[in-house]
C-alpha positions, -999 to 999 in steps of 0.1 A, spaced: -734 602 291 -729 623 323 -722 660 322 -688 665 337 -692 702 343 -688 709 380 -682 673 390 -646 677 401 -636 665 435 -624 695 455 -600 675 476 -584 659 445 -582 693 428 -565 707 458 -540 678 458 -531 684 422 -526 721 427 -506 714 459 -484 689 440 -477 714 412 -468 742 436 -448 720 459 -428 705 431 -420 740 417 -409 752 451 -389 721 458 -372 723 425 -364 760 430 -350 753 465 -331 723 452 -315 743 424 -306 770 448 -289 747 472 -275 723 446 -295 693 459 -325 688 436 -327 651 444 -336 658 480 -358 689 478 -379 680 448 -396 650 465 -399 669 498 -417 697 480 -439 673 462 -450 654 493 -454 686 513 -475 702 486 -496 670 483 -504 671 520 -512 708 521 -533 705 490 -553 677 504 -559 696 536 -569 728 518 -592 708 494 -609 690 523 -614 723 541 -630 739 510 -652 708 505 -663 709 542 -669 747 539 -691 741 509 -711 715 527 -716 739 557 -729 766 534 -755 743 520 -767 734 556 -772 770 566 -802 776 543 -822 746 557 -829 761 591 
């Protein structure tokens, strides 16, 4: 059986965190304006996009750090 410690995909982890934060912000904004049905999916999709972008940037940054020691 494989050891799952440290085997998380950083882009996917970023997406999950982005979805959670986006849905929270979208729900809060929707509750404030009285239109949860519109703002909750907007927050979810925005958070998912931003989370994927941040996760990909972190993943690429980790790969760049590994390459620096090989010169």
